[in-house]
C-alpha positions in Angstrom: 143.8 187.7 31.5 141.4 187.7 28.6 138.7 189.1 30.9 140.9 192.0 32.0 141.8 192.8 28.4 138.1 192.8 27.6 137.3 195.4 30.3 140.3 197.6 29.5 139.4 197.7 25.8 135.8 198.7 26.1 135.0 202.0 24.4 131.8 204.0 24.7 130.8 206.5 22.1 127.8 208.8 21.9 125.0 208.5 19.4 122.8 211.0 17.8 119.9 209.9 20.1 121.9 210.7 23.2 122.2 207.0 24.2 125.4 205.0 24.3 126.6 202.0 22.4 129.8 199.9 22.6 132.2 200.2 19.7 134.8 197.8 18.4 134.1 195.1 21.0 134.6 192.3 18.6 138.1 193.5 17.9 139.1 193.4 21.6 137.7 189.9 22.6 140.5 187.6 21.6 140.6 184.6 23.9 137.3 185.5 25.8 135.5 182.4 24.4 138.3 180.2 25.4 138.4 181.7 28.9 134.6 181.0 29.3 135.0 177.5 28.0 137.9 176.9 30.4 136.1 178.0 33.6 132.6 177.2 32.4 129.3 179.0 33.4 128.5 179.7 37.0 127.0 176.7 38.8 123.2 176.7 38.9 121.5 176.6 42.3 118.3 174.5 42.1 115.4 175.8 44.3 115.3 174.1 47.7 118.8 172.6 47.2 120.4 174.7 49.9 121.2 172.8 53.1 118.5 173.1 55.8 119.2 174.5 59.2 119.4 171.6 61.5 120.1 171.6 65.3 121.6 168.9 67.5 119.4 169.4 70.5 121.5 167.6 73.1 124.9 167.9 71.4 125.4 164.2 71.1 123.6 163.4 67.9 120.7 161.8 69.7 118.1 164.3 68.6 118.3 166.2 65.3 115.8 169.0 64.8 115.0 170.1 61.3 112.6 173.0 60.6 109.6 172.3 58.5 107.4 175.4 58.8 108.2 178.8 60.3 106.2 180.2 63.2 105.0 183.7 63.9 105.2 186.3 66.6 108.1 186.5 69.1 106.9 184.5 72.1 108.5 181.1 72.9 107.2 178.8 75.7 109.1 178.1 78.9 109.0 175.3 81.4 105.7 175.4 83.2 103.8 177.1 80.3 100.7 175.6 78.8 100.6 175.0 75.1 98.5 173.4 72.4 100.4 171.0 70.2 100.0 168.3 67.6 102.5 165.5 67.1 103.0 162.2 65.3 105.8 159.6 65.9 107.0 157.2 63.3 109.6 154.4 63.2 112.6 155.1 61.0 111.0 152.9 58.3 107.7 154.9 58.3 105.4 152.8 60.5 103.1 154.9 62.7 103.6 154.7 66.5 101.4 157.3 68.0 99.6 160.5 67.1 97.9 163.3 69.0 96.1 166.3 67.6 95.3 169.6 69.5 96.8 168.2 72.6 97.0 170.5 75.7 100.4 170.1 77.3 102.4 171.7 80.1 106.1 171.9 79.5 107.9 169.8 82.2 104.9 167.8 83.2 106.1 164.6 81.5 102.7 163.8 80.2 104.1 162.9 76.7 105.7 159.8 78.1 109.2 158.9 76.8 109.1 161.9 74.3 108.5 164.5 77.0 112.1 165.5 77.5 112.7 165.7 73.7 109.6 167.8 73.1 110.4 170.1 76.0 113.8 170.8 74.6 112.4 171.5 71.1 109.4 173.5 72.3 111.4 176.1 74.2 113.0 177.3 70.9 109.7 177.3 68.9 107.1 179.9 68.1 103.4 179.5 67.7 102.6 177.9 64.3 106.0 176.4 63.9 106.5 172.8 62.8 109.7 170.7 63.1 110.9 167.2 62.5 112.8 165.4 65.2 115.0 162.4 64.4 115.5 160.6 67.7 117.8 157.7 68.6 116.2 154.9 70.7 117.8 156.4 73.8 115.8 159.6 73.4 112.5 157.9 72.3 111.1 154.5 72.9 114.1 152.5 73.8 114.3 148.9 72.7 110.6 148.8 71.9 111.6 150.7 68.7 115.3 149.9 68.5 115.9 152.0 65.4 114.7 155.2 67.1 111.8 157.4 65.9 111.0 160.4 63.8 108.6 162.9 65.5 106.7 165.6 63.6 106.0 168.3 66.2 103.7 171.4 65.7 103.3 174.1 68.3 99.7 175.2 67.5 99.4 177.8 70.2 100.9 179.1 73.5 98.2 179.7 76.1 98.2 182.9 78.2 97.5 181.8 81.8 97.0 184.5 84.5 96.2 184.4 88.2 93.2 186.8 88.5 92.2 186.0 92.1 92.0 188.9 94.5 94.6 187.3 96.9 96.8 186.0 94.1 96.4 182.6 95.5 95.5 180.9 92.2 92.0 180.3 93.4 90.9 181.9 90.1 93.1 181.3 87.0 92.2 182.5 83.6 93.5 180.8 80.5 93.0 182.4 77.1 91.9 179.7 74.6 91.3 182.0 71.7 92.7 185.5 71.3 90.2 188.3 70.4 90.5 190.9 67.7 90.8 194.6 68.8 91.7 196.0 72.2 88.4 197.0 73.8 87.4 195.5 77.2 84.2 196.1 79.2 84.2 198.6 82.0 82.3 198.4 85.3 78.5 198.5 84.7 78.8 197.6 81.0 76.3 195.1 79.6 78.1 191.9 78.3 77.0 188.7 76.7 78.9 185.5 77.5 78.7 182.0 76.0 79.5 179.4 78.7 80.5 176.2 76.9 81.2 174.1 80.0 81.3 174.7 83.8 82.1 171.9 86.2 83.7 171.5 89.6 87.5 171.5 89.6 89.3 168.5 90.9 90.9 169.0 94.3 94.7 169.3 94.6 94.9 166.1 96.7 93.0 164.2 94.1 89.7 164.0 96.0 86.3 164.9 94.7 84.6 168.3 95.3 82.2 168.5 98.2 78.4 168.3 97.6 78.2 172.0 98.2 80.3 172.7 95.2 78.6 174.1 92.1 77.2 171.4 89.8 78.2 171.2 86.2 76.1 173.2 83.8 75.3 172.8 80.1 76.3 175.2 77.4 74.4 178.4 77.8 74.4 182.2 77.0 74.5 184.6 79.9 73.8 188.4 79.9 74.6 190.6 82.8 76.2 193.8 83.9 80.0 193.7 84.5 80.8 193.7 88.2 77.2 193.0 89.1 78.2 189.8 90.9 
């Protein structure tokens, strides 16, 4: 009530300078101090004290995802996409289990061992550059080997752009962008270009066998200049 009395009793008078000033406020504030002392000042919110956005990935409390660093862009990987990631797993008491940096991974391949399913579920909701912390129960991590579960720090370093550029669209020639360029210009037919070939080696056969002797041999890093579409 004291606060309403205070608002209703405010008077504004003009001054010679054209400004405004409050008049007679001290006479209309009975009980305001007691009201403030009764309710106290508004609670202070310390920086970083707000609850973090956490996600229960499987809905059963087995894996809790906590954001650490935001990503950028709009694209998120899907099953079958190739990505570059870094991750580290710790026991719940902080002991190191395993760590991989700049690791190329295909979602759904299972090449991350017992953490594959957990990482797949987390990655499909992440953007490039994003980092999260995953608190996993033993059922979703290393089982009885680390009975207390594990904490996984997962960073999605990049999402590769992979395209089939073969003439017959039979995946005989597949291009994967390892580093995005700046600008938009691309060479036209007949343009002179300069390439740096860092590695070239025969690809493994789909059945696991070795390439035939007629296949191109591996070459060392070199710089090649030629006209586009010259063959």
